[in-house]
PyMOL CGO cylinders between C-alpha atoms (Angstrom):
from pymol import cmd
from pymol.cgo import CYLINDER

trace = [
    CYLINDER, -9.06, 57.18, 48.99, -9.83, 54.01, 50.85, 0.3, 1, 1, 1, 1, 1, 1,
    CYLINDER, -9.83, 54.01, 50.85, -7.37, 51.12, 50.75, 0.3, 1, 1, 1, 1, 1, 1,
    CYLINDER, -7.37, 51.12, 50.75, -9.94, 49.01, 48.81, 0.3, 1, 1, 1, 1, 1, 1,
    CYLINDER, -9.94, 49.01, 48.81, -10.44, 51.73, 46.17, 0.3, 1, 1, 1, 1, 1, 1,
    CYLINDER, -10.44, 51.73, 46.17, -6.67, 52.05, 45.84, 0.3, 1, 1, 1, 1, 1, 1,
    CYLINDER, -6.67, 52.05, 45.84, -6.35, 48.28, 45.22, 0.3, 1, 1, 1, 1, 1, 1,
    CYLINDER, -6.35, 48.28, 45.22, -9.14, 48.42, 42.60, 0.3, 1, 1, 1, 1, 1, 1,
    CYLINDER, -9.14, 48.42, 42.60, -7.36, 51.31, 40.83, 0.3, 1, 1, 1, 1, 1, 1,
    CYLINDER, -7.36, 51.31, 40.83, -4.01, 49.43, 40.86, 0.3, 1, 1, 1, 1, 1, 1,
    CYLINDER, -4.01, 49.43, 40.86, -5.70, 46.30, 39.50, 0.3, 1, 1, 1, 1, 1, 1,
    CYLINDER, -5.70, 46.30, 39.50, -7.33, 48.29, 36.67, 0.3, 1, 1, 1, 1, 1, 1,
    CYLINDER, -7.33, 48.29, 36.67, -4.01, 49.99, 35.73, 0.3, 1, 1, 1, 1, 1, 1,
    CYLINDER, -4.01, 49.99, 35.73, -2.30, 46.58, 35.73, 0.3, 1, 1, 1, 1, 1, 1,
    CYLINDER, -2.30, 46.58, 35.73, -4.94, 45.16, 33.35, 0.3, 1, 1, 1, 1, 1, 1,
    CYLINDER, -4.94, 45.16, 33.35, -4.69, 48.21, 31.08, 0.3, 1, 1, 1, 1, 1, 1,
    CYLINDER, -4.69, 48.21, 31.08, -0.90, 47.98, 30.81, 0.3, 1, 1, 1, 1, 1, 1,
    CYLINDER, -0.90, 47.98, 30.81, -0.56, 44.18, 30.74, 0.3, 1, 1, 1, 1, 1, 1,
    CYLINDER, -0.56, 44.18, 30.74, 0.55, 42.28, 27.65, 0.3, 1, 1, 1, 1, 1, 1,
    CYLINDER, 0.55, 42.28, 27.65, -1.93, 40.01, 25.95, 0.3, 1, 1, 1, 1, 1, 1,
    CYLINDER, -1.93, 40.01, 25.95, -1.97, 36.41, 27.07, 0.3, 1, 1, 1, 1, 1, 1,
    CYLINDER, -1.97, 36.41, 27.07, -0.70, 33.98, 24.46, 0.3, 1, 1, 1, 1, 1, 1,
    CYLINDER, -0.70, 33.98, 24.46, -3.50, 32.60, 22.32, 0.3, 1, 1, 1, 1, 1, 1,
    CYLINDER, -3.50, 32.60, 22.32, -4.29, 28.97, 22.41, 0.3, 1, 1, 1, 1, 1, 1,
    CYLINDER, -4.29, 28.97, 22.41, -3.23, 27.42, 19.13, 0.3, 1, 1, 1, 1, 1, 1,
    CYLINDER, -3.23, 27.42, 19.13, -4.30, 24.02, 17.96, 0.3, 1, 1, 1, 1, 1, 1,
    CYLINDER, -4.30, 24.02, 17.96, -1.57, 21.60, 17.00, 0.3, 1, 1, 1, 1, 1, 1,
    CYLINDER, -1.57, 21.60, 17.00, -1.95, 20.33, 13.47, 0.3, 1, 1, 1, 1, 1, 1,
    CYLINDER, -1.95, 20.33, 13.47, -1.49, 16.59, 13.03, 0.3, 1, 1, 1, 1, 1, 1,
    CYLINDER, -1.49, 16.59, 13.03, -0.03, 15.38, 9.76, 0.3, 1, 1, 1, 1, 1, 1,
    CYLINDER, -0.03, 15.38, 9.76, -0.60, 12.29, 7.65, 0.3, 1, 1, 1, 1, 1, 1,
    CYLINDER, -0.60, 12.29, 7.65, 2.71, 11.07, 6.21, 0.3, 1, 1, 1, 1, 1, 1,
    CYLINDER, 2.71, 11.07, 6.21, 3.43, 8.81, 3.30, 0.3, 1, 1, 1, 1, 1, 1,
    CYLINDER, 3.43, 8.81, 3.30, 5.82, 8.01, 0.45, 0.3, 1, 1, 1, 1, 1, 1,
    CYLINDER, 5.82, 8.01, 0.45, 5.05, 9.82, -2.79, 0.3, 1, 1, 1, 1, 1, 1,
    CYLINDER, 5.05, 9.82, -2.79, 5.57, 8.04, -6.10, 0.3, 1, 1, 1, 1, 1, 1,
    CYLINDER, 5.57, 8.04, -6.10, 4.72, 8.39, -9.79, 0.3, 1, 1, 1, 1, 1, 1,
    CYLINDER, 4.72, 8.39, -9.79, 3.02, 5.76, -11.87, 0.3, 1, 1, 1, 1, 1, 1,
    CYLINDER, 3.02, 5.76, -11.87, 2.06, 6.33, -15.51, 0.3, 1, 1, 1, 1, 1, 1,
    CYLINDER, 2.06, 6.33, -15.51, 2.21, 10.10, -15.06, 0.3, 1, 1, 1, 1, 1, 1,
    CYLINDER, 2.21, 10.10, -15.06, -0.05, 10.07, -11.97, 0.3, 1, 1, 1, 1, 1, 1,
    CYLINDER, -0.05, 10.07, -11.97, 1.09, 11.07, -8.47, 0.3, 1, 1, 1, 1, 1, 1,
    CYLINDER, 1.09, 11.07, -8.47, 0.24, 8.77, -5.58, 0.3, 1, 1, 1, 1, 1, 1,
    CYLINDER, 0.24, 8.77, -5.58, 1.12, 8.56, -1.93, 0.3, 1, 1, 1, 1, 1, 1,
    CYLINDER, 1.12, 8.56, -1.93, 1.37, 5.33, 0.07, 0.3, 1, 1, 1, 1, 1, 1,
    CYLINDER, 1.37, 5.33, 0.07, 1.04, 5.21, 3.86, 0.3, 1, 1, 1, 1, 1, 1,
    CYLINDER, 1.04, 5.21, 3.86, 4.43, 5.23, 5.58, 0.3, 1, 1, 1, 1, 1, 1,
    CYLINDER, 4.43, 5.23, 5.58, 3.73, 1.94, 7.36, 0.3, 1, 1, 1, 1, 1, 1,
    CYLINDER, 3.73, 1.94, 7.36, 3.23, 0.09, 4.06, 0.3, 1, 1, 1, 1, 1, 1,
    CYLINDER, 3.23, 0.09, 4.06, 6.64, 0.85, 2.52, 0.3, 1, 1, 1, 1, 1, 1,
    CYLINDER, 6.64, 0.85, 2.52, 9.62, -0.89, 4.10, 0.3, 1, 1, 1, 1, 1, 1,
    CYLINDER, 9.62, -0.89, 4.10, 12.36, 0.51, 1.89, 0.3, 1, 1, 1, 1, 1, 1,
    CYLINDER, 12.36, 0.51, 1.89, 13.10, 2.21, -1.41, 0.3, 1, 1, 1, 1, 1, 1,
    CYLINDER, 13.10, 2.21, -1.41, 15.70, 0.76, -3.78, 0.3, 1, 1, 1, 1, 1, 1,
    CYLINDER, 15.70, 0.76, -3.78, 17.25, 1.45, -7.13, 0.3, 1, 1, 1, 1, 1, 1,
    CYLINDER, 17.25, 1.45, -7.13, 16.19, -1.21, -9.59, 0.3, 1, 1, 1, 1, 1, 1,
    CYLINDER, 16.19, -1.21, -9.59, 18.09, -4.36, -8.53, 0.3, 1, 1, 1, 1, 1, 1,
    CYLINDER, 18.09, -4.36, -8.53, 19.37, -7.13, -10.77, 0.3, 1, 1, 1, 1, 1, 1,
    CYLINDER, 19.37, -7.13, -10.77, 16.48, -9.48, -11.39, 0.3, 1, 1, 1, 1, 1, 1,
    CYLINDER, 16.48, -9.48, -11.39, 16.51, -13.17, -12.24, 0.3, 1, 1, 1, 1, 1, 1,
    CYLINDER, 16.51, -13.17, -12.24, 13.64, -14.06, -14.55, 0.3, 1, 1, 1, 1, 1, 1,
    CYLINDER, 13.64, -14.06, -14.55, 11.18, -16.75, -13.54, 0.3, 1, 1, 1, 1, 1, 1,
    CYLINDER, 11.18, -16.75, -13.54, 9.62, -18.90, -16.29, 0.3, 1, 1, 1, 1, 1, 1,
    CYLINDER, 9.62, -18.90, -16.29, 5.87, -19.37, -16.60, 0.3, 1, 1, 1, 1, 1, 1,
    CYLINDER, 5.87, -19.37, -16.60, 4.79, -16.10, -15.00, 0.3, 1, 1, 1, 1, 1, 1,
    CYLINDER, 4.79, -16.10, -15.00, 2.91, -13.07, -16.28, 0.3, 1, 1, 1, 1, 1, 1,
    CYLINDER, 2.91, -13.07, -16.28, 4.90, -10.34, -18.02, 0.3, 1, 1, 1, 1, 1, 1,
    CYLINDER, 4.90, -10.34, -18.02, 4.48, -7.89, -15.10, 0.3, 1, 1, 1, 1, 1, 1,
    CYLINDER, 4.48, -7.89, -15.10, 6.30, -10.33, -12.82, 0.3, 1, 1, 1, 1, 1, 1,
    CYLINDER, 6.30, -10.33, -12.82, 9.85, -9.25, -13.62, 0.3, 1, 1, 1, 1, 1, 1,
    CYLINDER, 9.85, -9.25, -13.62, 11.49, -12.00, -11.56, 0.3, 1, 1, 1, 1, 1, 1,
    CYLINDER, 11.49, -12.00, -11.56, 13.18, -12.35, -8.20, 0.3, 1, 1, 1, 1, 1, 1,
    CYLINDER, 13.18, -12.35, -8.20, 16.05, -10.46, -6.64, 0.3, 1, 1, 1, 1, 1, 1,
    CYLINDER, 16.05, -10.46, -6.64, 18.35, -11.11, -3.69, 0.3, 1, 1, 1, 1, 1, 1,
    CYLINDER, 18.35, -11.11, -3.69, 17.86, -8.15, -1.35, 0.3, 1, 1, 1, 1, 1, 1,
    CYLINDER, 17.86, -8.15, -1.35, 20.05, -8.41, 1.75, 0.3, 1, 1, 1, 1, 1, 1,
    CYLINDER, 20.05, -8.41, 1.75, 19.86, -12.21, 1.74, 0.3, 1, 1, 1, 1, 1, 1,
    CYLINDER, 19.86, -12.21, 1.74, 16.10, -12.37, 1.09, 0.3, 1, 1, 1, 1, 1, 1,
    CYLINDER, 16.10, -12.37, 1.09, 14.61, -13.60, -2.16, 0.3, 1, 1, 1, 1, 1, 1,
    CYLINDER, 14.61, -13.60, -2.16, 12.08, -10.90, -3.10, 0.3, 1, 1, 1, 1, 1, 1,
    CYLINDER, 12.08, -10.90, -3.10, 9.74, -11.04, -6.12, 0.3, 1, 1, 1, 1, 1, 1,
    CYLINDER, 9.74, -11.04, -6.12, 9.95, -7.85, -8.21, 0.3, 1, 1, 1, 1, 1, 1,
    CYLINDER, 9.95, -7.85, -8.21, 6.75, -6.78, -9.98, 0.3, 1, 1, 1, 1, 1, 1,
    CYLINDER, 6.75, -6.78, -9.98, 6.12, -3.99, -12.47, 0.3, 1, 1, 1, 1, 1, 1,
    CYLINDER, 6.12, -3.99, -12.47, 3.22, -2.10, -10.88, 0.3, 1, 1, 1, 1, 1, 1,
    CYLINDER, 3.22, -2.10, -10.88, 2.31, -0.35, -14.16, 0.3, 1, 1, 1, 1, 1, 1,
    CYLINDER, 2.31, -0.35, -14.16, 2.16, -3.71, -15.95, 0.3, 1, 1, 1, 1, 1, 1,
    CYLINDER, 2.16, -3.71, -15.95, 0.08, -5.26, -13.18, 0.3, 1, 1, 1, 1, 1, 1,
    CYLINDER, 0.08, -5.26, -13.18, -2.44, -2.41, -13.35, 0.3, 1, 1, 1, 1, 1, 1,
    CYLINDER, -2.44, -2.41, -13.35, -2.33, -2.38, -17.17, 0.3, 1, 1, 1, 1, 1, 1,
    CYLINDER, -2.33, -2.38, -17.17, -1.26, 1.26, -17.46, 0.3, 1, 1, 1, 1, 1, 1,
    CYLINDER, -1.26, 1.26, -17.46, 1.57, 2.55, -19.68, 0.3, 1, 1, 1, 1, 1, 1,
    CYLINDER, 1.57, 2.55, -19.68, 4.77, 3.41, -17.84, 0.3, 1, 1, 1, 1, 1, 1,
    CYLINDER, 4.77, 3.41, -17.84, 6.14, 6.79, -18.88, 0.3, 1, 1, 1, 1, 1, 1,
    CYLINDER, 6.14, 6.79, -18.88, 9.57, 6.58, -17.30, 0.3, 1, 1, 1, 1, 1, 1,
    CYLINDER, 9.57, 6.58, -17.30, 12.99, 5.40, -18.29, 0.3, 1, 1, 1, 1, 1, 1,
    CYLINDER, 12.99, 5.40, -18.29, 14.91, 2.82, -16.29, 0.3, 1, 1, 1, 1, 1, 1,
    CYLINDER, 14.91, 2.82, -16.29, 17.19, 5.42, -14.66, 0.3, 1, 1, 1, 1, 1, 1,
    CYLINDER, 17.19, 5.42, -14.66, 14.36, 7.11, -12.76, 0.3, 1, 1, 1, 1, 1, 1,
    CYLINDER, 14.36, 7.11, -12.76, 12.47, 3.96, -11.84, 0.3, 1, 1, 1, 1, 1, 1,
    CYLINDER, 12.47, 3.96, -11.84, 12.62, 2.72, -8.25, 0.3, 1, 1, 1, 1, 1, 1,
    CYLINDER, 12.62, 2.72, -8.25, 11.44, -0.31, -6.30, 0.3, 1, 1, 1, 1, 1, 1,
    CYLINDER, 11.44, -0.31, -6.30, 9.23, 0.08, -3.24, 0.3, 1, 1, 1, 1, 1, 1,
    CYLINDER, 9.23, 0.08, -3.24, 9.62, -2.93, -0.95, 0.3, 1, 1, 1, 1, 1, 1,
    CYLINDER, 9.62, -2.93, -0.95, 6.36, -3.75, 0.79, 0.3, 1, 1, 1, 1, 1, 1,
    CYLINDER, 6.36, -3.75, 0.79, 5.36, -6.43, 3.27, 0.3, 1, 1, 1, 1, 1, 1,
    CYLINDER, 5.36, -6.43, 3.27, 7.14, -7.95, 6.24, 0.3, 1, 1, 1, 1, 1, 1,
    CYLINDER, 7.14, -7.95, 6.24, 9.33, -10.95, 6.94, 0.3, 1, 1, 1, 1, 1, 1,
    CYLINDER, 9.33, -10.95, 6.94, 9.07, -13.64, 4.29, 0.3, 1, 1, 1, 1, 1, 1,
    CYLINDER, 9.07, -13.64, 4.29, 6.08, -11.95, 2.61, 0.3, 1, 1, 1, 1, 1, 1,
    CYLINDER, 6.08, -11.95, 2.61, 7.94, -9.09, 0.94, 0.3, 1, 1, 1, 1, 1, 1,
    CYLINDER, 7.94, -9.09, 0.94, 7.41, -7.83, -2.60, 0.3, 1, 1, 1, 1, 1, 1,
    CYLINDER, 7.41, -7.83, -2.60, 9.24, -5.23, -4.66, 0.3, 1, 1, 1, 1, 1, 1,
    CYLINDER, 9.24, -5.23, -4.66, 7.02, -2.97, -6.75, 0.3, 1, 1, 1, 1, 1, 1,
    CYLINDER, 7.02, -2.97, -6.75, 8.64, -1.12, -9.63, 0.3, 1, 1, 1, 1, 1, 1,
    CYLINDER, 8.64, -1.12, -9.63, 7.30, 2.47, -9.94, 0.3, 1, 1, 1, 1, 1, 1,
    CYLINDER, 7.30, 2.47, -9.94, 8.24, 5.29, -12.33, 0.3, 1, 1, 1, 1, 1, 1,
    CYLINDER, 8.24, 5.29, -12.33, 9.78, 7.56, -9.67, 0.3, 1, 1, 1, 1, 1, 1,
    CYLINDER, 9.78, 7.56, -9.67, 9.79, 8.14, -5.93, 0.3, 1, 1, 1, 1, 1, 1,
    CYLINDER, 9.79, 8.14, -5.93, 8.85, 11.64, -4.77, 0.3, 1, 1, 1, 1, 1, 1,
    CYLINDER, 8.85, 11.64, -4.77, 10.08, 11.27, -1.20, 0.3, 1, 1, 1, 1, 1, 1,
    CYLINDER, 10.08, 11.27, -1.20, 8.18, 11.61, 2.04, 0.3, 1, 1, 1, 1, 1, 1,
    CYLINDER, 8.18, 11.61, 2.04, 5.03, 13.69, 1.71, 0.3, 1, 1, 1, 1, 1, 1,
    CYLINDER, 5.03, 13.69, 1.71, 2.96, 15.10, 4.53, 0.3, 1, 1, 1, 1, 1, 1,
    CYLINDER, 2.96, 15.10, 4.53, -0.51, 16.56, 4.54, 0.3, 1, 1, 1, 1, 1, 1,
    CYLINDER, -0.51, 16.56, 4.54, -2.64, 18.03, 7.32, 0.3, 1, 1, 1, 1, 1, 1,
    CYLINDER, -2.64, 18.03, 7.32, -4.77, 15.09, 8.51, 0.3, 1, 1, 1, 1, 1, 1,
    CYLINDER, -4.77, 15.09, 8.51, -7.99, 17.09, 8.54, 0.3, 1, 1, 1, 1, 1, 1,
    CYLINDER, -7.99, 17.09, 8.54, -7.70, 17.71, 4.76, 0.3, 1, 1, 1, 1, 1, 1,
    CYLINDER, -7.70, 17.71, 4.76, -8.08, 14.06, 3.77, 0.3, 1, 1, 1, 1, 1, 1,
    CYLINDER, -8.08, 14.06, 3.77, -10.81, 13.49, 1.21, 0.3, 1, 1, 1, 1, 1, 1,
    CYLINDER, -10.81, 13.49, 1.21, -12.67, 10.18, 1.12, 0.3, 1, 1, 1, 1, 1, 1,
    CYLINDER, -12.67, 10.18, 1.12, -13.45, 10.65, -2.57, 0.3, 1, 1, 1, 1, 1, 1,
    CYLINDER, -13.45, 10.65, -2.57, -10.69, 10.85, -5.16, 0.3, 1, 1, 1, 1, 1, 1,
    CYLINDER, -10.69, 10.85, -5.16, -11.29, 10.64, -8.90, 0.3, 1, 1, 1, 1, 1, 1,
    CYLINDER, -11.29, 10.64, -8.90, -8.83, 8.22, -10.47, 0.3, 1, 1, 1, 1, 1, 1,
    CYLINDER, -8.83, 8.22, -10.47, -8.79, 5.94, -13.50, 0.3, 1, 1, 1, 1, 1, 1,
    CYLINDER, -8.79, 5.94, -13.50, -10.66, 2.66, -13.15, 0.3, 1, 1, 1, 1, 1, 1,
    CYLINDER, -10.66, 2.66, -13.15, -7.38, 0.67, -13.08, 0.3, 1, 1, 1, 1, 1, 1,
    CYLINDER, -7.38, 0.67, -13.08, -6.36, 2.40, -9.82, 0.3, 1, 1, 1, 1, 1, 1,
    CYLINDER, -6.36, 2.40, -9.82, -9.79, 2.72, -8.18, 0.3, 1, 1, 1, 1, 1, 1,
    CYLINDER, -9.79, 2.72, -8.18, -9.80, -0.60, -6.23, 0.3, 1, 1, 1, 1, 1, 1,
    CYLINDER, -9.80, -0.60, -6.23, -6.59, 0.38, -4.45, 0.3, 1, 1, 1, 1, 1, 1,
    CYLINDER, -6.59, 0.38, -4.45, -7.22, 4.08, -3.74, 0.3, 1, 1, 1, 1, 1, 1,
    CYLINDER, -7.22, 4.08, -3.74, -8.45, 4.98, -0.25, 0.3, 1, 1, 1, 1, 1, 1,
    CYLINDER, -8.45, 4.98, -0.25, -9.12, 8.72, -0.46, 0.3, 1, 1, 1, 1, 1, 1,
    CYLINDER, -9.12, 8.72, -0.46, -6.44, 11.31, -0.92, 0.3, 1, 1, 1, 1, 1, 1,
    CYLINDER, -6.44, 11.31, -0.92, -5.29, 14.87, -0.59, 0.3, 1, 1, 1, 1, 1, 1,
    CYLINDER, -5.29, 14.87, -0.59, -5.24, 17.97, -2.77, 0.3, 1, 1, 1, 1, 1, 1,
    CYLINDER, -5.24, 17.97, -2.77, -2.22, 20.28, -2.63, 0.3, 1, 1, 1, 1, 1, 1,
    CYLINDER, -2.22, 20.28, -2.63, -1.26, 23.13, -4.96, 0.3, 1, 1, 1, 1, 1, 1,
    CYLINDER, -1.26, 23.13, -4.96, -3.81, 22.05, -7.54, 0.3, 1, 1, 1, 1, 1, 1,
    CYLINDER, -3.81, 22.05, -7.54, -2.52, 18.47, -7.65, 0.3, 1, 1, 1, 1, 1, 1,
    CYLINDER, -2.52, 18.47, -7.65, -4.34, 15.39, -6.42, 0.3, 1, 1, 1, 1, 1, 1,
    CYLINDER, -4.34, 15.39, -6.42, -2.45, 12.88, -4.28, 0.3, 1, 1, 1, 1, 1, 1,
    CYLINDER, -2.45, 12.88, -4.28, -4.54, 9.68, -4.12, 0.3, 1, 1, 1, 1, 1, 1,
    CYLINDER, -4.54, 9.68, -4.12, -3.66, 7.33, -1.25, 0.3, 1, 1, 1, 1, 1, 1,
    CYLINDER, -3.66, 7.33, -1.25, -2.60, 4.01, -2.79, 0.3, 1, 1, 1, 1, 1, 1,
    CYLINDER, -2.60, 4.01, -2.79, -3.17, 1.05, -0.48, 0.3, 1, 1, 1, 1, 1, 1,
    CYLINDER, -3.17, 1.05, -0.48, -0.55, -1.66, -1.01, 0.3, 1, 1, 1, 1, 1, 1,
    CYLINDER, -0.55, -1.66, -1.01, -2.37, -3.71, 1.62, 0.3, 1, 1, 1, 1, 1, 1,
    CYLINDER, -2.37, -3.71, 1.62, -5.42, -3.85, -0.66, 0.3, 1, 1, 1, 1, 1, 1,
    CYLINDER, -5.42, -3.85, -0.66, -3.21, -4.59, -3.68, 0.3, 1, 1, 1, 1, 1, 1,
    CYLINDER, -3.21, -4.59, -3.68, -1.53, -7.68, -2.20, 0.3, 1, 1, 1, 1, 1, 1,
    CYLINDER, -1.53, -7.68, -2.20, -4.93, -9.13, -1.27, 0.3, 1, 1, 1, 1, 1, 1,
    CYLINDER, -4.93, -9.13, -1.27, -6.37, -8.66, -4.77, 0.3, 1, 1, 1, 1, 1, 1,
    CYLINDER, -6.37, -8.66, -4.77, -6.96, -11.70, -7.00, 0.3, 1, 1, 1, 1, 1, 1,
    CYLINDER, -6.96, -11.70, -7.00, -4.97, -10.11, -9.86, 0.3, 1, 1, 1, 1, 1, 1,
    CYLINDER, -4.97, -10.11, -9.86, -1.91, -9.80, -7.61, 0.3, 1, 1, 1, 1, 1, 1,
    CYLINDER, -1.91, -9.80, -7.61, -2.14, -13.42, -6.51, 0.3, 1, 1, 1, 1, 1, 1,
    CYLINDER, -2.14, -13.42, -6.51, -2.51, -14.81, -10.08, 0.3, 1, 1, 1, 1, 1, 1,
    CYLINDER, -2.51, -14.81, -10.08, 1.16, -14.72, -11.10, 0.3, 1, 1, 1, 1, 1, 1,
    CYLINDER, 1.16, -14.72, -11.10, 1.28, -17.93, -13.14, 0.3, 1, 1, 1, 1, 1, 1,
    CYLINDER, 1.28, -17.93, -13.14, 0.40, -17.81, -16.86, 0.3, 1, 1, 1, 1, 1, 1,
]
cmd.load_cgo(trace, "trace")
């Protein structure tokens, strides 16, 4: 056997006995947000829109405002308006005061506390599964920017950025 034929035979035996190369796997990117309940409906808000989550703080009432404006609260030295999100959107809240939480949104002096029925913690969904269409009640529709479906449940993406720019949000006085 010639030296070249011997090398070809060794190469073939090496290929036959070699382990498989690792397969290329694609990394899955995830969309992350804060899950919350409002009037029996699950929502998720983008992580960047929620600054902190609080138990319901003591609130000082403000005269001459709509009933969904609960008042103001001193949160770490900042005076933050606390609003009932269910009242603002005109949907019935289905929670008791023990489970309700406040999501603090905004930055600097432009912070607001939004009272929700419950907080469901951080939620993550594969980014490629986002749906641009999500069927929600008309009260929520202006603030929903797509969503996700997981385990038979819809998770609409609630945009607090859109909410704070809405006329209804800005009309606090009676």
